[in-house]
C-alpha positions as CSV (number, residue, x, y, z in Angstrom):
1,M,109.6,91.5,108.5
2,A,109.6,95.1,109.3
3,D,106.6,97.3,108.6
4,D,107.0,100.4,106.5
5,L,110.8,100.4,107.0
6,G,112.5,103.1,104.8
7,W,115.4,102.3,102.6
8,G,117.2,105.3,104.2
9,N,116.1,104.5,107.7
10,V,118.9,101.8,108.3
11,G,122.5,102.7,108.8
12,Y,124.0,100.5,106.1
13,H,122.0,102.4,103.5
14,N,122.2,105.9,104.8
15,K,125.8,106.6,106.0
16,E,125.3,110.3,105.1
17,N,123.1,110.8,108.1
18,D,124.7,110.1,111.5
19,E,121.2,110.2,113.1
20,V,120.4,106.9,111.6
21,K,121.8,104.2,114.0
22,T,121.1,100.5,113.5
23,P,124.1,98.8,115.0
24,N,122.6,95.3,115.3
25,I,121.1,95.3,111.8
26,D,124.4,96.7,110.4
27,Y,126.2,93.9,112.2
28,L,124.1,91.3,110.6
29,V,124.6,93.0,107.2
30,K,128.4,92.9,107.6
31,H,128.2,89.2,108.4
32,G,125.6,88.5,105.8
33,L,124.5,89.1,102.3
34,Q,122.8,92.3,101.2
35,L,119.8,91.6,98.8
36,N,120.1,94.8,96.9
37,R,117.1,94.0,94.5
38,H,114.7,92.2,96.7
39,Y,111.3,93.4,95.5
40,V,108.2,93.7,97.5
41,D,104.7,95.2,96.8
42,A,104.1,99.0,97.4
43,E,101.7,98.2,100.3
44,C,101.4,95.8,103.2
45,S,98.8,93.1,102.6
46,P,99.9,92.2,99.0
47,T,103.5,91.7,100.2
48,R,102.4,89.7,103.2
49,T,100.1,87.5,101.1
50,S,102.8,87.0,98.5
51,F,105.3,85.8,101.1
52,Q,102.8,83.4,102.7
53,S,101.4,82.1,99.4
54,G,104.4,82.1,97.1
55,R,102.6,84.1,94.3
56,L,103.1,87.5,92.9
57,P,100.4,90.0,94.0
58,V,99.0,89.9,90.5
59,H,98.2,86.2,91.0
60,G,97.3,86.3,94.7
61,N,96.3,89.6,96.2
62,T,96.7,93.2,95.1
63,N,94.0,94.3,97.6
64,N,95.4,96.5,100.5
65,N,92.1,97.1,102.2
66,D,91.5,96.0,105.8
67,G,90.2,92.5,106.2
68,I,87.6,93.7,108.8
69,T,85.9,95.7,106.0
70,D,86.9,93.9,102.9
71,P,86.6,90.0,102.9
72,T,88.3,89.6,99.4
73,M,91.7,90.7,100.6
74,G,94.5,88.3,101.7
75,V,95.3,84.7,101.1
76,H,92.6,82.6,99.5
77,P,91.4,79.9,101.8
78,E,92.3,77.1,99.4
79,M,95.9,78.3,99.0
80,T,98.6,76.2,100.7
81,C,100.9,78.6,102.6
82,I,104.7,78.4,103.3
83,A,104.4,77.2,106.9
84,S,102.4,74.2,105.7
85,K,105.3,73.3,103.3
86,L,107.9,73.6,106.1
87,K,105.7,71.4,108.3
88,E,105.9,68.7,105.5
89,A,109.7,68.8,106.1
90,G,109.2,68.3,109.8
91,Y,109.5,71.8,111.0
92,S,107.7,73.3,113.9
93,T,106.2,76.7,112.7
94,H,105.4,79.8,114.7
95,M,104.2,83.4,114.0
96,V,104.4,86.5,116.1
97,G,103.2,90.1,115.2
98,K,101.3,91.4,112.2
99,W,99.2,89.0,110.0
100,D,97.3,91.3,107.5
101,A,96.8,88.4,105.1
102,G,93.1,87.9,105.4
103,F,90.7,86.9,108.2
104,A,87.2,86.8,106.7
105,S,87.3,83.0,107.5
106,Y,89.0,80.9,110.1
107,K,90.7,79.2,107.1
108,Q,92.7,82.4,106.5
109,I,94.2,83.0,109.9
110,P,97.8,81.8,110.7
111,I,96.7,78.9,112.8
112,S,94.9,77.5,109.8
113,K,97.6,78.3,107.3
114,G,100.3,76.0,108.7
115,Y,101.5,77.7,111.9
116,D,101.6,75.6,115.1
117,T,101.2,78.8,117.2
118,S,100.5,82.4,116.5
119,Y,100.3,85.6,118.6
120,G,99.6,89.1,117.2
121,Y,97.0,91.1,115.3
122,L,95.1,90.1,112.2
123,G,94.5,93.5,110.7
124,K,96.7,96.4,109.3
125,S,97.6,98.3,112.4
126,I,96.9,98.7,116.1
127,S,97.7,101.2,118.8
128,Y,100.9,100.3,120.5
129,Y,99.3,100.8,123.9
130,T,95.4,100.3,123.7
131,K,95.9,97.6,121.0
132,M,92.8,99.0,119.2
133,G,92.5,98.4,115.5
134,D,92.4,101.5,113.2
135,S,89.8,100.5,110.6
136,V,86.6,102.5,110.1
137,C,84.0,100.6,112.0
138,S,80.8,101.3,113.9
139,Q,82.5,100.7,117.2
140,S,86.1,100.4,118.5
141,Y,87.7,97.0,118.8
142,I,90.9,95.3,120.2
143,D,92.8,93.2,117.7
144,I,95.1,90.9,119.7
145,W,94.7,87.1,118.7
146,E,96.5,84.0,120.0
147,N,96.1,80.9,117.9
148,D,92.4,80.5,117.1
149,G,90.8,83.1,119.3
150,P,91.1,86.4,121.2
151,A,94.4,86.6,123.3
152,K,92.4,87.8,126.3
153,D,89.1,86.8,127.9
154,A,87.9,90.3,128.2
155,V,88.8,93.8,127.0
156,T,89.6,94.7,130.7
157,D,92.4,92.1,130.7
158,V,94.4,94.0,128.1
159,D,97.5,95.7,129.5
160,L,97.1,99.3,128.3
161,D,100.5,100.3,129.7
162,E,102.8,97.7,127.9
163,Y,104.2,98.6,124.6
164,S,102.8,96.1,122.1
165,E,106.1,95.5,120.4
166,Y,107.8,94.6,123.7
167,T,105.0,92.0,124.1
168,F,105.8,90.6,120.7
169,A,109.5,90.5,121.4
170,K,109.1,88.6,124.5
171,K,106.9,86.1,122.7
172,V,109.6,85.6,120.1
173,L,112.4,85.2,122.7
174,T,110.4,82.8,124.8
175,K,109.6,80.7,121.7
176,I,113.3,80.5,120.8
177,D,114.2,79.2,124.3
178,E,111.3,76.7,124.0
179,M,112.7,75.5,120.7
180,A,116.2,75.1,122.1
181,E,114.8,73.1,125.0
182,Q,112.8,70.9,122.6
183,R,116.2,70.3,120.7
184,D,118.0,69.4,123.8
185,N,115.3,66.8,124.7
186,S,115.1,65.2,121.3
187,E,116.7,61.9,120.7
188,D,118.9,63.1,117.8
189,N,119.5,66.7,119.2
190,S,117.5,68.0,116.3
191,Y,114.3,70.1,116.4
192,P,114.0,72.3,113.3
193,F,111.8,75.4,113.5
194,F,110.6,78.3,111.4
195,M,109.8,81.6,113.2
196,F,108.0,84.3,111.3
197,Y,108.4,87.5,113.3
198,A,106.3,90.3,111.7
199,S,107.1,93.5,113.6
200,H,104.8,96.4,113.7
201,L,107.7,98.9,113.7
202,P,108.1,101.5,112.4
203,H,104.5,101.6,111.0
204,Y,102.1,104.3,112.4
205,P,100.9,105.2,114.9
206,A,104.0,107.2,115.8
207,Q,104.2,105.8,119.3
208,L,107.2,104.8,121.3
209,P,107.8,102.9,124.6
210,E,107.8,104.9,127.7
211,D,111.5,104.1,128.4
212,C,112.7,105.2,125.0
213,V,114.6,108.2,126.3
214,E,116.1,106.3,129.2
215,L,117.3,103.5,126.9
216,G,118.8,106.0,124.4
217,F,116.4,105.2,121.5
218,Y,114.9,108.7,121.3
219,T,116.8,111.9,120.6
220,D,115.4,115.3,119.6
221,F,117.2,115.9,116.2
222,K,117.7,119.4,114.9
223,N,115.8,120.8,111.8
224,D,112.9,118.4,112.4
225,E,109.2,118.9,111.7
226,S,105.8,118.2,113.4
227,Q,103.5,117.1,110.6
228,C,102.8,113.6,112.1
229,S,100.9,115.4,114.9
230,A,97.9,115.7,112.6
231,E,97.0,112.0,112.9
232,N,98.6,110.9,116.2
233,D,97.3,111.7,119.7
234,Q,100.2,110.6,121.9
235,I,103.7,109.6,121.3
236,F,104.6,108.2,124.8
237,P,103.5,109.2,128.3
238,G,105.4,112.5,129.1
239,Y,106.2,113.5,125.5
240,Y,105.6,117.2,124.5
241,E,101.9,118.2,124.9
242,N,102.4,121.1,122.6
243,T,102.2,119.4,119.2
244,N,104.2,122.1,117.5
245,K,107.2,120.8,119.5
246,W,106.8,117.2,118.2
247,H,109.9,115.9,116.3
248,C,108.5,113.4,113.8
249,R,111.8,112.4,112.2
250,S,113.2,111.8,115.6
251,I,110.1,109.8,116.6
252,L,110.4,107.5,113.4
253,Q,114.1,106.9,113.8
254,A,113.5,106.0,117.5
255,Q,111.0,103.3,116.4
256,V,113.7,102.0,114.1
257,A,116.1,102.1,117.1
258,V,113.6,99.9,119.1
259,L,113.3,97.5,116.3
260,D,117.1,97.3,116.0
261,D,117.4,96.5,119.7
262,I,114.9,93.6,119.3
263,V,116.8,92.3,116.4
264,G,120.0,92.3,118.5
265,Q,118.1,90.6,121.3
266,I,117.0,87.8,118.9
267,T,120.4,87.4,117.5
268,T,121.9,87.1,121.0
269,S,119.3,84.5,122.1
270,L,119.9,82.3,119.0
271,K,123.7,82.5,119.8
272,D,123.2,81.9,123.6
273,N,121.0,78.8,122.8
274,N,123.6,77.4,120.3
275,L,121.2,77.7,117.5
276,W,122.9,80.4,115.4
277,E,125.3,78.1,113.3
278,N,122.2,76.3,111.9
279,T,120.0,79.4,111.5
280,L,119.3,81.2,108.2
281,L,118.0,84.7,109.2
282,I,116.1,86.6,106.5
283,F,115.2,90.3,107.1
284,T,113.1,92.5,104.8
285,S,110.6,95.4,105.0
286,D,107.1,94.8,103.6
287,N,107.3,97.9,101.5
288,G,109.2,101.2,101.4
289,G,109.0,103.9,104.1
290,S,105.7,105.8,104.3
291,L,105.7,109.4,103.0
292,E,102.3,110.0,104.7
293,L,103.8,112.8,106.8
294,D,100.5,113.4,108.7
295,E,101.1,110.0,110.4
296,T,104.8,109.1,110.2
297,A,108.2,110.2,108.7
298,G,109.8,107.5,106.6
299,N,112.7,108.1,104.3
300,N,113.8,106.1,101.2
301,H,116.9,108.1,100.2
302,P,118.5,107.8,97.7
303,L,115.6,106.0,96.0
304,R,112.6,107.8,94.5
305,G,109.1,107.4,96.0
306,G,107.9,105.5,98.9
307,K,105.1,103.3,100.3
308,A,102.1,103.1,97.8
309,S,104.3,104.1,95.0
310,F,105.8,101.6,92.5
311,L,109.0,103.6,92.1
312,E,112.1,102.0,93.7
313,G,111.5,103.7,97.0
314,G,108.2,101.9,97.3
315,I,109.0,98.4,96.2
316,R,112.8,97.8,96.7
317,G,112.7,96.4,100.2
318,A,115.6,96.9,102.7
319,A,116.6,93.2,102.9
320,F,119.5,90.9,103.8
321,V,120.3,87.3,104.7
322,S,122.5,86.4,107.7
323,G,123.0,83.6,110.2
324,G,125.6,80.9,110.6
325,Y,124.1,78.8,107.9
326,L,125.0,81.4,105.2
327,P,128.3,80.3,103.5
328,E,131.2,82.3,104.7
329,A,132.2,83.2,101.2
330,R,128.9,85.1,100.8
331,R,129.3,87.2,103.8
332,N,129.8,91.0,103.6
333,Q,128.8,90.9,100.0
334,I,126.0,92.6,97.9
335,E,123.8,90.5,95.7
336,N,122.2,92.5,92.7
337,G,120.4,89.5,91.2
338,L,116.6,90.1,90.8
339,M,114.4,88.6,93.5
340,H,110.9,88.9,94.7
341,I,109.5,88.2,98.2
342,S,107.3,85.4,96.7
343,D,110.6,83.5,95.9
344,W,111.1,82.4,99.5
345,Y,108.3,79.9,99.2
346,V,110.0,77.9,96.4
347,T,113.4,78.5,97.9
348,F,112.4,77.1,101.4
349,S,110.5,74.2,99.7
350,E,113.3,73.1,97.4
351,M,116.0,73.6,100.1
352,L,114.1,71.0,102.3
353,G,113.2,68.6,99.4
354,V,109.4,69.5,99.5
355,E,107.4,69.8,96.4
356,A,106.6,73.5,95.9
357,T,103.6,73.1,93.7
358,D,100.3,73.9,95.4
359,T,98.3,71.1,93.9
360,N,95.2,71.8,96.0
361,A,94.9,75.4,94.8
362,V,95.6,74.4,91.2
363,D,92.8,71.8,91.3
364,M,90.4,74.7,92.5
365,G,91.4,76.9,89.5
366,I,93.7,79.1,91.5
367,P,97.1,80.0,90.0
368,D,100.1,78.0,91.2
369,V,103.1,79.5,92.9
370,D,105.3,81.9,91.0
371,G,108.6,81.8,92.9
372,Y,112.1,80.6,91.9
373,N,114.6,78.8,94.1
374,M,117.1,81.5,95.1
375,W,119.3,79.4,97.3
376,P,121.9,78.6,94.7
377,L,122.2,82.3,94.1
378,I,122.4,83.2,97.8
379,A,124.8,80.4,98.5
380,G,127.1,81.6,95.7
381,D,126.7,78.4,93.6
382,V,125.5,80.4,90.6
383,D,126.3,84.0,89.4
384,E,122.9,84.9,87.9
385,S,119.3,84.9,89.4
386,P,116.9,82.5,87.9
387,R,114.4,85.3,87.9
388,Y,114.6,87.3,84.7
389,D,111.5,89.5,85.0
390,L,108.8,90.6,87.4
391,V,105.3,91.9,86.9
392,M,104.7,94.3,89.7
393,N,101.2,95.6,88.8
394,K,99.2,96.6,85.8
395,N,101.5,99.5,85.2
396,T,105.0,98.4,86.3
397,Y,107.2,95.7,84.8
398,I,110.8,94.8,85.5
399,Q,112.9,92.9,83.0
400,G,116.6,92.4,83.8
401,E,118.1,95.9,84.6
402,Y,115.2,97.6,83.1
403,K,111.9,98.9,84.5
404,L,109.0,100.1,82.6
405,I,106.2,102.3,84.2
406,I,103.2,103.2,82.1
407,G,100.3,105.7,82.7
408,S,100.4,108.7,85.1
409,S,99.1,107.1,88.4
410,T,102.4,106.6,90.1
411,K,102.3,109.0,93.1
412,Y,105.0,110.2,95.5
413,A,107.4,110.7,92.5
414,I,109.8,112.6,94.7
415,W,113.4,112.2,95.9
416,Q,114.2,112.5,99.6
417,S,117.4,113.8,101.1
418,A,119.6,111.9,103.6
419,I,118.0,113.9,106.4
420,F,114.3,113.7,105.7
421,P,111.7,114.9,106.5
422,N,112.9,118.2,107.8
423,S,111.5,121.7,108.5
424,S,111.4,122.5,104.9
425,S,109.7,119.3,103.7
426,P,106.5,119.8,101.6
427,T,103.1,118.5,103.1
428,Q,101.8,115.1,102.7
429,A,99.3,116.2,100.1
430,E,102.0,117.9,98.1
431,L,104.2,114.8,98.1
432,E,101.3,112.4,97.3
433,E,100.1,114.5,94.4
434,T,103.5,114.5,92.7
435,Y,102.9,112.1,89.9
436,L,105.3,110.4,87.4
437,V,103.8,111.2,83.9
438,C,104.5,108.3,81.5
439,D,101.6,108.6,79.1
440,T,102.7,111.5,76.8
441,K,102.5,109.0,73.9
442,K,100.1,106.1,73.1
443,N,101.4,102.6,74.0
444,W,104.4,104.0,75.6
445,G,105.9,104.5,79.1
446,C,108.9,105.6,81.2
447,L,112.0,103.4,81.0
448,F,114.7,103.2,83.7
449,N,117.9,101.3,84.1
450,V,117.4,100.6,87.8
451,L,120.7,98.7,88.1
452,E,122.8,101.6,87.1
453,D,120.2,104.4,88.1
454,P,118.4,103.0,91.1
455,G,117.2,106.5,91.9
456,E,115.2,106.6,88.7
457,H,116.6,110.0,87.6
458,E,116.8,109.5,83.8
459,N,113.9,108.3,81.6
460,I,115.6,106.5,78.8
461,A,112.5,105.3,76.9
462,D,113.2,107.5,73.8
463,D,116.8,106.2,73.8
464,Y,115.8,102.6,73.7
465,P,112.5,102.4,71.8
466,E,112.8,98.8,70.9
467,I,113.3,97.8,74.6
468,T,110.5,100.0,75.7
469,Q,108.1,98.6,73.1
470,A,108.9,95.0,73.8
471,M,108.4,95.5,77.5
472,Y,105.2,97.3,77.0
473,D,103.9,94.4,74.9
474,A,105.1,91.9,77.4
475,L,103.2,93.8,80.1
476,Q,100.0,93.7,78.1
477,E,100.4,89.9,77.6
478,A,101.0,89.3,81.3
479,K,97.9,91.2,82.2
480,T,95.8,88.3,80.6
481,T,97.1,86.1,83.4
482,F,96.1,88.4,86.4
483,W,93.9,86.8,89.0
484,E,91.7,88.2,91.8
485,S,90.2,86.3,94.6
486,D,86.4,85.9,94.5
487,F,86.2,84.6,98.1
488,Y,83.7,86.8,100.0
489,G,83.7,85.2,103.5
490,N,80.6,84.2,105.5
491,D,78.3,87.3,105.8
492,A,76.8,87.3,109.3
493,C,75.7,90.9,109.3
494,P,72.2,91.8,110.3
495,D,69.9,93.0,107.6
496,S,69.9,96.5,109.1
497,F,73.7,96.7,109.2
498,D,74.2,99.0,106.3
499,E,71.7,101.5,107.4
500,V,73.2,101.6,110.9
501,A,76.8,101.5,110.2
502,Q,76.6,104.3,107.6
503,D,75.9,106.7,110.3
504,Y,79.4,106.2,111.6
505,V,81.2,106.7,108.3
506,D,82.6,110.0,107.2
507,S,80.7,110.9,104.0
508,D,84.0,112.0,102.4
509,L,85.5,108.5,102.8
510,T,84.6,107.3,99.5
511,I,86.5,104.0,99.6
512,Y,83.7,102.5,101.4
513,T,81.0,102.8,98.8
514,D,79.2,99.6,100.0
515,L,79.8,99.3,103.6
516,D,78.5,95.9,104.5
517,A,81.2,94.5,106.9
518,C,82.8,95.6,110.1
519,G,83.3,92.6,112.2
520,C,80.3,90.6,110.8
521,W,82.5,88.1,108.9
C-alpha cells in the first residue's frame, strides 16, 4: 500500500509525461490486471481501517485525525481484522510500515489485530530521518514500534542517518527470506504467509535518501516549482540550501522512483526464493495524490481532484493485481468492475474457506463486514462485479457507472495537467478553495458517468433527473446505517494536562478544540 500516490505519478497512467518512470510497477501491471475502479477513501486512516476491518468507512471509521490526539479514530478494539482471518486459514501474518488505524489501546495495534510480527509507525507520518511523529503535541516524540513496544530501548539508539523507507524495505526482504526458509524446512514444503507492506512513500515530508542522485532516482525537472519549501526543512543532505531552487515535482517523482525500486526488489526476492508462482501481489494507494503544495507535489491527471476530495482523483486508487497466482488469461488486462478496498477482507476469507462474518463485533452491536468476494471477477470466472453500489461518505454515492455528489463541500475541484505542478500552478490555498458546487437546487446534486467520463468534466444531473433523484434518495436512506466508534481509550492524562498542553498549541489551530490527549492514552 503506497501512501498518497497520485494516479498520474505512475508510468502506466501518465504516458504523456516522460518524467514519470516506474519500470517495476509498469512491469507488474503488464503482467497483471489493472483495477481501474478500485475505490479507497479520500484520506489515509479511513482507507487503512477499511482494509483491515472489511468495512466501508461509513461503517467503520471516517475519522482521519491522528491517534495520538484522537482516540476514537481507527479500528474499534472489538473488530476482527483481516490478519486474524488469514491466521484461521493457517497463514503466518506480518506487517511493515505505516499503521494509522488506531492506537489508543493495545487492542488496536497490529500485534493485537492478528499480525504475528509488526515493525513501523503507528501514526500518520514520520520524518524519514529523525523518525519523529508530526502530530501537534506538547513535546516531540519518535514513532517507531516493533510488535508490542518501542523498536528501540532509547531515543539515542535511533539511527538518524538511515532513510526510514530503506529500513522498512530491509525488514520486508528479510521476512520474505525467512518465510522461504520456513517453507523449505516444513514437512510438506508449504508455509503460507501474508505480508502487508504499508510504504510511507510518497507521503510528506518531501524527503529523499542521500544516495538518490547517485542511484538515479532524482533529476531536476524543467518548469518546476518550489512551494513545498513552505513546510519542509530539508530534502536530503546536500540539497539546495536556497529554498527558491527547490524542485518539488522532481522531489515527489524521485520519492515514487524509490518506491518503484523497492517494489522491484520485492518482486526479485519472491522470484529468487521460488515464491512467485504461488504469490498474489496486490498494489494500491491509500488515496489520491496530495495537492497540498506547501508540503508535497502529487498529480492525479487526468482525474479531477486529489487527496481529501471525493472527486475521482481523491478516491480512485492506483491499483493492480499481479503475481504468478493470477490466471494467465487475466494478465495485461484492465478490469472496470466496481471495487472497494474493504472487499479484500471477504475476498481473502472466501478464497481460503474462512467465514468472513465478524461474529464477535456483531454481538457487540458493531456493523458486520461490508465487502464482496472479488476473486471470481479478478480470476475471470465472471464478467460483472458483485458490487453494484458504494456509499463513500454523506455526500458521495456511486451506483454502477454513475456517481452522485451533493452539497458544496467537495474541495480541490481542479484538473491537473500531465506535468503538474509546474511554475504556473496556483497556490495550495487556491487549489483547496476550489469547490464543486452541487446544491443549486434543493434535494439535488451533481451526477457524473465516471465510466465514460472519469475526469468528471460533465455534470449530467439535469439530463438524467430520474437517476439523480433515485440516487439522492438512496444516499439519504444509506445515512440511516452510518456508524461511528464510541471507543475513547483509557485516559491516563494528569488533571492539569489541558492547561499545560494548551500553551503549546497554536491558537489558530481550531481542530483541537478540546485538547485532552497527546500520548496519555
